[in-house]
N, C-alpha and C positions, 0 to 999 in steps of 0.2 A: 308685254306678252309673257305668259307663264310657260316655262319649258315643259317638255313631256315629263310625265310623272316619273318614268324610269330614269330620266336624266337628272332628277333632283337629288341633291345630297340628303341623306337621312341623318339628321342631327340627333344627338343624344336627347332623351326625353326631356330633361330639365331645360336644356338650351332651347329646344324647339318650343316648349311651353312658354318660356320667357319671351321668345320672339313673337309668338302668336298674341300674347297679351299686349305687347307693345303696339302691334299693328292694329288689332281689332278692338282694343280697349274693353275687353270683356274677360271675365273669369269663366273658364270652361266648366261644364258639369263634371262631377267626379264619377268615374266608371271603371271598375269598381275599386274601392280602397277599404282596407280593414277598419280604418278610423272613421270613415264617413258612409260606408255602404250598409244599408239595411237589406238583409235577405229574408224573403218570405218563403213559406213552405210550398206554395203552389208552384207548379211547373207548367211550361207551355207544352202543347201536344207534340210538337216535332222536336226530336233530340237536337237537331242542328241549331235550334234557337234556345236551347236550355240555358245558354249563357246569359240570355236576357231575362230569364224567368225571375219575376219578383224584384228586379232591380229598381230602386227608386232613384230618380235623378236628383242629385243634391247640388244646388247652386250656392256659390259663395254669396253671402248677404251683401257684399260690397264689390264694386268693380273698380279697376284703375281709372283715374280721371286724366292721366297724362302719360307720358312715355315711361315714367319711372314705375317700377313694379315691386310690390311688396312680396317678399318671399316668406313662406311659412316655415316653421321650425323643421317639419319633416315633409319631404316631397311626397305628393300623392300620385299614384298611378292614374293616368288619364287616358289610356288607350282603350278603345273599344275591343271587346273580346276577339282575339285573333281568329278563332274558329268561325265566327260570324263574318268577319271581313273576308276570309278565304273562300267561304261558301258563296257569298254574294259576288265576289270578284270572278269566280269561276263561271257562274251563271251569266253575269254581265258580259263576259268575253264572248260568249256564244251569240250575243245579240248585236255585236258591232256591225256585221255585214247586213243583217236585216234592217237595222236602223238606217244605215247608209243608203240602202236600196229604197226604203220608204221615203227618206229625205229627198232623194232625187225626184220621185214621183210628185211629192207635195210641191216642191219648188217649181215643177213644170206647169203648175196650174196658176194662172194669174190671180192675184188677190190684193189689189191696191186698197188702201185704207178707204173705208166706206163703200167698198164694192167686193166683199169677200164671199159672196154666196156660192160661187162655183167651187171654190176650195172647201167651203163649209160642207157642201154636199158630199164631197169625197171623204172628208174627215168623219162625217156621220156614218157613211157606208163602212168605213174602216173600223170605227168603234163597234158597230153592230157585228161585223165579221169577226172581230176579236173577242166577242163575248161579253162586252160591257152590258150592265143592266140599265134599264130606264133611259135609253139614249133619246135625247130631245134636241131640237134646234129651235131657238127662239126667233122672234121677228127681226133681230139684228144680225142673225146668222151665227150666234154663239152656239157651239155644240157641246153638250154635257153628257157624260156617261158616269156610271157608278160601279165601284167594286164593293160588294156587300161586306161589312165587317161583323164582328161578333156583337157589336151594338151600333146603333145609328149615329149617335152624336156624343160629344162634339166631333165633327167630321174634319177630314183634311182635304184640301183642294190642291191639285197639281195643275198649273196653267201654262199653256204654250200659245202665244198669240199667233193668229193665222195671217194677219195683214202684213204687207210689205210697203216700202216707200216708192215702189216703181209703178208708173202709170200702166194701164192695161195694154197699151200698144207697144210696150217695151218687148223687144225680141228676147225670148228665154231659151237659152241653150245650156243644158247641164252636162258637164263633162267630168270624167274620172281619169286621172293620170296617176297611177300608183296610189300613194297615200293622200293625194289631193283631190277633193271633190269641189267643183267650182260651178258658179252660176248665180244669177241675181237672187238675193234673198236666201241663199243656201244655208247660211248660218243664222241669219236674222230674218225669219225665225223658223225655217222649215225643219231644221234639225230637231228643235225642241218639240215641235208638233209630233214628229215621228217618235221621238224618245218617250214622250208622255203617253202616246198611244200604245206603246209596247210594255209599259210598266205592268199592266195586268197580267200579260203572258209571263213576264219574268217572275212575278210573285207566285204564279201557279207552279212554275218550275221549282221554285224554292219551297213549295208546299207550305206557304205562309198564309194563314188566315188573318187578315188585319184585325187589330183590336177594335177599330172603329171604321165606319164607312170612309172610303176614299173616293172623292169625285175627281174626274179628269175633264179638262175642257180645252177646246181649241177656240179661243175667244177673239173677238174682233177689236179693232179700234185702238191698238196700243201706240201706233206710230203717229207722229205729228199732230194734226188737228183732230185725230180720232178721239183725243181727250180721255182715253181709258174707258170709253163708253161701254165696251164689251165687258170688262172686268166689273164695272159698276152693276151691270145687269145680272151677271152671274152671281155676285155677292148678294144682290137683292133677292134672287131666286132661291138662294140656299142659306136661310137664316141659321141653320144648324151648324154652320162652319165654325171650327175652333182654331184653325190654323191654315195658312196658305203658303205654298211655295211656287213662285213664278220662275219659269225656266227659260233661259236664253241660250242660244247655240254657242256664242263666243264666250271668252273670258273664264275658262276653267281656272278655278282657284279663287275667284272673286265671290264674296258674300255681300250682297247689298242689303243692309239692315237699317238704313236711314233713307227716308223719302225726301227727295228734292222736290219741293212744291213749285207750282208755276201758276201764273195768271196771264192769259193772253187776250189782248184787246185788239179789235179791228176799229180803227179810227177813220171815218169817212168825212171828208170836207167837200162841200159843194158850194158853187158860186154861180154868177150869172153867165160866165163865158163871154165869148165875143172875139172880134178880130184884133190881133196884136197891135195893129197900127190904127185902124179906124176907131177902135174902142179903148185905146190906150188910157190907162188910169183906173179901169175896172179891176176889182180884186181878183187875184188868181188863186184857185184852190191849191195848186202846187206850192205857190209861194207861202200861203198861210199854213199849210201842213208842214212845210220845211221849218217855219218859225216855231211851230209846236215842238217838232223833234229837237230843235236846238235848245229849247228850254228844258226838255227832258234830259238832254245830255249834260246839263249842269247839275243834276241831282247827285249829291254825295251818297255813295253806296257803301254799305257796311262790308268790312272784310271778315269780321268775326261776329256773328255767323256770316259765311260767304253769301252775298246777295248780288244778283246781276240784273241788268236791263239791256235789251237789244231790240233795235228796230230792224227786223229781218226782211221785211217786204215793204217796198214803197213804189206805188204805181200811180199813173194818172195822165191826163192830157189827151189831146186828139191829134194835134200836129204842131210843127215848130212855130207856125204863125197864128196859133189859136190860143187865146187866154183860157187856161184849163178850167173847165166847168166842174171837174171832180178829181179828187186825189185820195188815195187810200194807203194807209200804213198799218202793218200788223206788228204789235209790240209784244215782246216776250219778257216777262219778269220772273225771276227764280230766286229761291232761297231754301236752305235747309231748315230755317226757322219759320214757323207759321206766323209769329208776331212780327218778325222782320219783313216778311213778304207782305203782310197786311199793311204795315206802315208805308212800304214803297207803293203799293197800289193806291193808297189814300193820297199820297203826294202826287203821283202821276195823274190821277183823276182830277185833283185840284188844279194842277197846271193846265190840263187840257180845258177845264171849265173856264179858266181865265181868258181863253182865246176868244174874245168877242170883237168881231169886225163887221161893220155894216155890209150887208149883202152876202155874208158868208154864214153857212150853217155847219155845225159840227155834230156828228152822231158817233156814239161809242157803243160797241157791241162786244160782250164777253164771248170769246170763241174757244177758250180753254181754261180749265180750273182744276188743277191737280193738288191734292193735299200735301202738306209738308209735315215733317216731324220724325220722331223716333220713339221706340218703346224702350222701357228700362232694359238695359243689356243683360242683367242677370236673370231675367225671366222671359227672354225672347228666344227665337230659334237660332240666333247666331252662335251661342256656345255649342249647340249640337253640331251645327255645320262646321265649326272650327275643328271639333274633335274628329269628325268624319274625315276631313281633309288630312288631319294629322295622322290618322290611321292608314291613310293612303300615301304617306310620305311627303305631304305638301303643306306649305305654310299658307294659311288663308290670308287674303287681303280684304278686309272689311271696308266698305265705302258707302258713300251717299250717291244716289242716282235717281232718275225718274223712270220707274218701271211699273208693271202691273201691280207690284206689291204695294205701291202707294195707297191703293184703295183700301185693302184690309188693314194696313198700318194706320191709316187715317181713322179707322173704326175701332182701333184698340185691339185688333186681332193679331196674335203673334204671326209674323210673316217675314219672308225674305225672298231674294232673287238669287239664283245660282247659275253658273255657266257650265257647259258640257264639254267644250274642246277648245283648241286654239285655231287661229286662222288669221284672216286679214281682209282688207279692202271692203270693210262694212259699208253698206249703202252705196256700193258701186256695182256695175253690171259684171265686173270681174271678181266679185267676192269669192272667197274660198275658205274651206275648212280642212283640217287634217283629220283623217279617219281614225288613225291609231289611238289617239288620246280619248276617243269616245268610250273606250273600255273603262278608263278611270272615271270619266264624267258620268257614265250610266251607273257605275258602282256607287258613286257618290249619291246620285239621285235615289237609288234603291235603299241605301243605308239611311239616308235622311228620312225617307218615307216610312221605313220600319220604326225607327227610333222616335219620330215625331208622333206616329199613331199610338205607340206605347205610352208616351208621355201624356198625350191627350186622354187616354183611357184612365190614367191614374190621377187626372185632375191637376196636373202640374203646369199647365199652360193657360192660366186664366186671362181674360181680357184685361187690358191695361189702359192707363191714361198716358197720352202722348207727353213726351218731354221736349 
């Protein structure tokens, strides 16, 4: 858990930079430094953004590959202009309570994965009320709005998924007790839907005209067997996207810049069934599926890159004295490496295919497929996010996870996932978030939005090949 920003020690610049490089394995962009900064004569229209005018983001050509960090002869300033940070922080502070209030409303609307239409209708109404252009809702219930920029592309996408892990019949009670806001799905991911929705209003208060179009979405299908279907559809609908930021309510200070890929299989075994005594000797679907699972448990899994296999669901049978006519297992395979994941999938499918028993049939269905991989660190969004958090007095923790960012990362589009606050009890009905740190989280979101759009406009975030 990341402490409140105001409770974090502010390290000297060089020490903080050293720590960031150790944790995130990236070299940050240089902003601004006499030895590395190119200043152009053009200036932006609003004086509060003059510090950004003409700045070219300069990335180190190489990044650290382990915990040891190379130090350059002269330390370079890496802090974002203080005037910009102060201005954005002041505006973000005024949005804390509106975000909390909107979060409570969003959370009160049921939105189980694959059944998000009711919440989508509210998000669409909210986007239109807040003045977004071209608000649309697709057949999956993904809602998209646009903030017009000075040019249309390459555009930035801000995404907050609308679905939750809770069934529709789950009682929903949202409560506020001082700094604690609690309720099912309050942080995962109602908070992010609210924060993303209010980005447009915040940019208006900043009098900032984006350099490129910014699209916002409340997308479906991020959780469980939703298989990121909403993010896939949004990315397909917006080919002009040049970068994407997925937003989660929890884990302020985390920057997810590597995609944990997964393949999920539903294995269904069927047999003749019968009475356990009268038809003794007939093959049981449960017995045969258990044998398959046992063979899968014997697969050697790679530790580096980390790769996992789990049978998370196993069901079947009719009664205690019935030979099971059917049994079903759902298998989850994961890895940070696309090649390691592919090798595991091949081995699992081979072992399942070897299960040949008279009177038994085995069917395999792919129910989840999320891409794995990472983009080159020196040209991704991670260095920007690391510097934003540093400007707010926080050390970034870069990690690998399975988020909506998997889809754009898998397509070579610079992307990441960031968190907005602290809290706990994720995926429980008593989930909670802290309201006070939203000020820091929303400031982070706005700064990343501004800096990424500027980098996109300068052509400094090209599509990449996965590593």
